[in-house]
N, C-alpha and C positions, 0 to 999 in steps of 0.2 A: 330577586332585589325587591320587588312592587310588594312583594306578602312580608317578608321581614318589614316592609317602611310597616307594611297598615297594622300589625301585631305592634313595631313598639308603641306606635297610634291608640291601639286600642286598649296598651296597659295603662298608658294617659289616659286616658277620659273615663276608664274604670277610678281611676286610682282620682279620678275630681270627684267621682258617687255620678259619670251620664253615663246615659243608655246608646249615648253616639255624639257624634262631630262631625255637622258641614263643614264640607271644601269648597269652598266656590271657585271661579275666577274671574279673580276680584281680587284690585290691590287696595289702597285707601283714600283712593277718588273714584272708586265703580265704573273706572274707563271699561273700555272694551279691552284694550289692546292694554300690556302690563312690562312694566321693565322685569326684566328676568331675578330680581329678585324677588315680586312676588307672586314666579311661578310654581304656588303653594300645587297648586294640584296634578301640574304635571313632573314633580318633588314625587309626588304620592303616588303614582296611578301610570306614567306615562305614556298618558293622553295630551298633545298640543296642540289639539285645535283652540279656536278665539272663542268658544263657547262652551259651557259645559260646567257641573257640579259634582262634588262625590260626596256621597255620605255615606261615614263607617259606623257600625256597629257592632254589639257584639260578636255577634256570630252571624253576620252579611252584610254585604258593604254592594253600592252601586256606583254606577257613572253613568249620571242624564247629561241630555246630549239631543237635538235636536236630528232633525234629515236633514242638515248637511255633512251631519257627524258621522251615526252612526255609524255606516261603514268601517270608517276610518278608525274612531275607537273600539270596533270588534277586530281592526286590526295590531293597535297599539296593546291593548286590556292584554295580562295575564286573568285567561276564564276564572287560576285558583282563588284569584285576590278578588274583583271586581267583577256583577255583571254590566250588561250595556243595557238600561231602559233606555226609549222615546222622551223626552219629557214633554213632550205633550200629548202624549197617549195613557201615562200613568204618569201624573205630576208631584214630583216627590215628596212635597205635604203629606199626599194621600197615604203615600209610599212607604213614608215612615209612620206613619200615624198606624198603620197595620202590623205593625211592628215591634213599638219601642213607641216611648212613652216622653223623655227627662234628656235633652235634646243641647250638645254644646254647638256654638256659633264666636263665631267672632265677632264684635259689633262694629267694627273697623270697614269689614268687609259685607257687609248687607244693609241693606237702605231701610228704614222705617218699615215701608209700606212691604216692604219683600221679607220682612220677620214678621208681621203679621200672619202674613197669610199662611205659614205654620202653627199662632197661634188660630188663628180661625179651623184650624184643621182636630185642634183637642190639644198640641202639643204644649209642654210647657218647655221655654223656649230661656236658654238662661248664660245670659251674658260673661265672656269668659276677660280677664284684665292683662291674658298674654296666650297669647296664638301658643297650645302645644306643638306645632311643626318648623314652630321656627324653634324649638328649645332641639327637635329632631336633626335641624336639616343643617350638617357640622361645615358645610361647607357655604349655607349660602349666601349670595353677592350682598356686595356693599347696595346701601342705595345710592340711584344716579346723579350726578353732577354737574350738566353740561352745561355751560355759559348762557347765557342769551343773552338776545339781539334784539333789537327794534325790528319792529316790520315795523314799513315807510308808508308814511300818508299818504302818499303818490300810489301805492296799491291798492291798503283796506277801506279809500277812499274818506275819513273822516275822521277825527284826531282823537285819541283815547276823553280826555277834557270832553269831549262835545259826548261821548256816549258814555262817560260815567256820569254827566248831569241826566240825559233821559232814565238812566236808570234807577238814577234819583227820585226822581220826579215820580216815577212811577210811586218807589215807598211810599215817600209824602202822599200821595194821590191815597194810596189805600190805610195812613194811618199809623206807618211798621217804622222806625227808627232806625234802624240795618238790615241788611243782607248777608246769610254766610252764605259762600259761593265756595263747593266745592269741586266741582269738575275745573279741568286746568280747562279745555278750549277755552272757556266764558273767562274763564279768567286773563286767557291771552289777548283773546280777540279782543274782551273790554279794556287792555293796555295799551295795544300793537306791539304786543310783544312776541318771541317765539322761541326758543329751545331743543334740545338736542337727549331729553329724558325719556323718551320713548324710541323705541325702534321705530323705525318710515314713517314716525309724526313726530312734526317738528315743535313739543310744545314745553313747557319751563313747569313740574310741576311741584304745589301747592296750594296751600291756600288762601280766601283774601278775607276781609271782612268787608262792607259797601258801606257806605254809614248815609244818613238821605239828605247828610248839604254836600253829596260830591265825593267827603273825602274816602280813601280807601285806608286802611292797615291791609298788605301781603307778608304774609307769610311762606319762606321759603327761605332755603337755604340759601346765606349769605356769601359764599365761594360760586354761588351763577350771576351771582349781582355786581359787576365794574365798576368802576364811578359815571364812563360815560351811560350806562343803563340805569341807572341810577340818575340822574341828569335828565336821560330822556321821560323818565316816568312822572317827574314834577315834582312841585313842591309838595304838593296837596296829598300823595300816597308814600305812607311812610312805612318802609320794610322793617320784618323782624326777622330774626330765626324763626325754622318751624318750629323747631324743640318751647318757642315760646307759644304755640297754639293752646294747647288746653288752659293756660293765665291767661289769654288771650279770650278765651270763648268766657271763663269768670269772670271776667271785669263787663261781660256783657248783661248781666244780675241788675233786673230793676228794669230791663228797657221790651222794648217789641220787635224783636227775631224773630223776619223771614228767613227758614227753615224750608226744601227742597222734600217734603217726606219719599218721595222717590229717585230720588239722586241723590241727596247725602246723608253719610254713612248714618244709624242707625247711633255711633258714641257722642253725635256732638248735641245731640236732644238732650242726648243721659244724661253731657255735661253739662248744657243748659241749665237745666229746671233748676236743678237744686242748689245754685246757683242765687236761684230769683228774677231766672228772665221769663218770661210769655212767647211761651215759642210758636210760633203762627207759620200754617202750614202755608207755602204759597208757589210757585212757579219758580226755576232758573230764572231773573229778568230777565240774560243777555239770553240764551239758546234763542228765543226765535226773531228776535234783530242780526241773530249771526247768521242764523238761516238762512234770512230776504237779505240773496248782495243788493249790495245799493249797485249806482249804472258803474262805477270804476269799478267797481270790481267783478262787474259782468263783462266788462270791455278788458279786466284783468286774462281772468280764462280766461276769454277768447285766441285768446293771444296764446295760453300758453297748452291750450288743446292744438290753437293751427300748426306750432313748431312740435309738440308732441304726435301728428298724425305724420309727418313727414319720418320720423323713425319707425314709427308702426309698419310705418308703407314700405319701407326701405327692408325690415324686417320680413313683414309677406313675401315680398320679391324673395331678400335670398332665401327665407327659406319653398319657397317654390321651386328652387333651386337647386338645390344642396339633396344630397345623399348620404350616407352613418351618423342624421343626427344622433342625441339622444334627448328625453326631456328637458336635462341641466344644459347639455352645451345652445341647445337653441335659446333658452329662458335669458343664459347671459351672455348670446350675439345677443338677445332685445337689449339687454342689460347693456350693452356695447352703444348699440345707434344711441339706444337715449341716454347716453353717456357727453355724445358727444355733443346734444342740443342747450341752443344755450338758456342758461341760469339752470338746469339740472341740481336738485340734493339729493334726491335720494328717490327709491322705489317710494310708492306709498304702499304697499304688503309687498310680503312676498309672492314671485308667480305663481300660477297655479298652471302648470309644465305637466299638463295629463295625457300619455297615447293609450290608445286603445281603451284597452278596461279600467286604466288610472280618470281616463275621462269620467267615469260613473259615480266617483268620489268626488261631490260638490264641492271640496273645499281639500282637495289633493296636495301636500307638501311635497313634492320631491327629495329625498335624501339619497346620499350615496347607494345607498343599500339599494332604492327603489328602482333608481334609475332605470327604465331600460329603453332599447333602440327605440325610432320614433321608425313603424316601418313600414311597405309598401300597401298601399290600399287597404286604408283606413283612417281614423279620426281621430284627431290630434286637436285636440285645446287648448286657448292658449287666455287666461284669464289675468290682466295683468296692469299696473296705475304706474305714475310718478307720478312725485311734488317737484315742485317746482313755487319759488315765494310770492308767483301772482297766479298760479293753479291747481289744484290737485286732477288727477285725471285717473279712470277705470275703466277698460274698457277689454269685454270676452271677445273670439273670434275662433271657431269653430271651420276647420279645415278638411281637405278628402287629401290625403296625401298622395292620395295617384301610383303608377298611370294609368290603372283601370277607369273605368269607371263604376262610382258606387253603386247601392243593389237600392231596386227602387224603392223599398219599407225603410232608407234609410231618408231618404232624399223624402218624400210626403212626412216625416215626423223632424226633419231640419224646415221644412217648408210650412208644417205649423205651426214652428215654436218666431218663425221667423212672422209669419201672418200677424200669429201673439203684440211680438215688439213695433208692427208696423203699426195695429189697432193703435195700442197704447202710446204711440209718439205722436199718432193723427188726429186724439183725442182736444175736444174743444170740453169743458164741462163752467156748469156754474160757481164762481165764488162761493167758499162754503164746503165745498164736495172732499171729502176725508180720504185718506193713500187706502184704506179697506173699500173704499167705493169701488176705489177702479183696478184695482188688485185681477178680479175677474175679466175687467175685459182684455188682459193678456191668455188670458189662459182660454176664454171661450174658445178657440179653432185646438185644443187638445182635448177640452173637453169633447169637443163634438165624434172625439173620433177616439174615446174612454182615451184621454191618456189627461197626464196631470204632474206637477216635479213637487217637491219636499223643501221647496223653500219660497221666502216672501217675492215679489216679482221687481224691488226696485228701494234701494235707500238715499237718504240726503248724503250730502260730502260736502266739505269744508270747501275753506280758502287757504291752502298752505297750516291744514290743519286732520284732523281724525277724516280720513275717507268715509267711515262713517259714522255720519251725524244729523243727531234727531232735528226738530220733535214728531217729523213725519217720516212714515215708508209706504210705503205698496207693498200691505200686505193684510192676510185678511188675520193676523194676529198686531195688528199693525193700535197701535192708539189710535184714538178720530179724530186728530191736529189737524184743521183742512187746511189742506195747501196755498199757498203763498206765491205770489207775484216775488219775483228772486233766488227763490229755491231751487237746487242746482238736485236733483234724484237721478238715480239711474234703471234701466230700462232693460232687463235681463230676467224674462223668459229664461226655459231649459225642458229638456228631455234628461233621465235618466235611464241609460237599460244596465244595471247590475251588471259585472263580469266581461262587456261590453267595449259600449265606449258611450260616450255622455254629449250632448246638444246644451251650446248653452249661447245667447246672442248676445250682448250688452253695447247700450253708448248712454252715456250721462245727457241727460233733458235738461234744463232753463226754462223756469215756472217764469212767461208772461202775458199781459193787459191781454184777452182776442176781446180786437172792438168791432161791435156789431151797434153802426149809428143808429136802426132801428128798433133799439128798443133803449130801457134804463138800469137794467140788470145788470151783473159785471160779470163778465163773463175769463174763462184760462185755456190758456193751450200752452203748452209746450215747443219749443227749441232744441233742435237736436246741437250738440256741442260735439261732439264727435265724429272725425272723420275717417273714415276707414272702408276699403268696400268687403260687404260679404262674396261667400264662397259662393259662383257661380253655379260652381259645378256640382253643388246639392241641395240647389233650387229644381224643385220640379214647379216650374211654368205655366203647366197646364192648371193647378191649385191653385190660382191666382186671379186675386179678383180686378178688373182692370183696372180699379182705383191703386189694388196694392203697385201695381206695375208702373203707373206713373209715380210713386211716391216712392218706389226704389229705383228705378230710374233718374229720374231727377237729385234723389239722393247724393248716388252717382256721379252723376255729369258733378253735384257742387263740388263729391271730395276732388275728382280731377280736376276740378276750374281753381278750388282755391290750396291742396296740399302739391301739385304740379308744381310750380314754380321751382319749390324747394327741390327738385328734385333730379339728381343726373338723366341723362336722353336716356340710360337702360333701363335704368327705375324706371322713368317717365310711359317711355314704354312697354313696358308690362304694368303698369296702374292705368294705361288706355287703353287696353283689352281688359283686364278689370272691371273695367266700368264701364263697357261697351253696353247697350241699350239692352235689355231681353228682346229676341228673337219673338 
């Protein structure tokens, strides 16, 4: 089927006089997570990972993805149709330029910056008014239309009117008349609303134009907005159907319009310039204040993580005392425990539940076809999270199933990953340091043994928004955005032995000011939000330095102290042993 679809696409692009066509995993909002209607990459290739891009040429085709998904792509793709290429080792612009010249693309699925990289490689990039896949995908799902609901100020910490005034003041300061907002997470944060258009990510899809006087034009399917929600938005927010957005852009002719070239679809500027608007490159004004959680949001997310920890510890106890489970049954049980937690809304992403060799597939997604038993004396990796109205969680634990003792080499590698995790969690750093500067801290213990992992060390996390949030990230490839107080970042070093097992240890960290009374320079530190024990059976205590042992003992004591009161006596007894100080 994949090869047949590829051939159909080739016929379409040949008829358009093109050498090829690029199919990203993206929707018209350029988010990481997309609704079923936008899963064009999966429809064409069969690849279901959350990061990838396909290139279809007349006599060649490739799927580009990063280290998280290389193994998955190899398993899902038809080799007769697509080859798998590591996106950082062989970037798509250079790969295409060596084989073709005139390439079509959907300007709603690429940012201006993204397309510029292809043009810089000498390619002639041709924007298409209609995506050819949409004409081939006969049963393409309808656009999502979930109801929008208010996000209370008691959780948001600030009114939407205050947020709009601050963002508008930024526009006035920079001499801009308005800003086109294309990231639904920014719009949902700015207006204190949430939705259900994206699985696992409680946002409503739409566009907005924020004016310098703090008025806002919201373009969204009117069926999502009932009278109560319209009242919540207030008189300064004017609602228009999404179909009116093109006309709304034309109406901005003659004005100075801020557009983010890194995150806005290229089609936005392509519509504004012919209308006579001055397109001014500038970052989304909501991104940084959204990432820096205020005091109310911080208190709320602590509470959400505390409740989530009870479910997670119940699961770890259950797993330790269960036999005959599979990857699916374990993930289902964890979801059942979370469903009993006050305020549970949904998972924050499909749980990565991988036993043995499946744990080495960094973003493995179990299916009924791939489901396997969790056997004795092997490694089981569970990466999961939840959405609550007051917080979003994301946690990974790697577990030895027993009953035998784990191999010494495995314990050594687990401990090195743990050492990297602890090193990052303990780091104190001056204000102005960015994510790429900190990434190496978590890798150093692995590097010392000639080991590494092929993914970033951490990502930002939203509050009842996306589990992956910018602008900061802990990765060599991340933009050098300074880390700021109030950001929530994951700390998740790992190690993966293909065909054998995977190790990843993840907590969420909240950035806080670090007080040094004898210096005037501002420093930052991390507060750990996630509360769950690490599997002591896999720890080689002899490798740990005294400071690392002290950190781990203090962390486990905190887990027991804060989570224990929410557990029944049987689970509490298990947790007490799991959090016992290292011998």
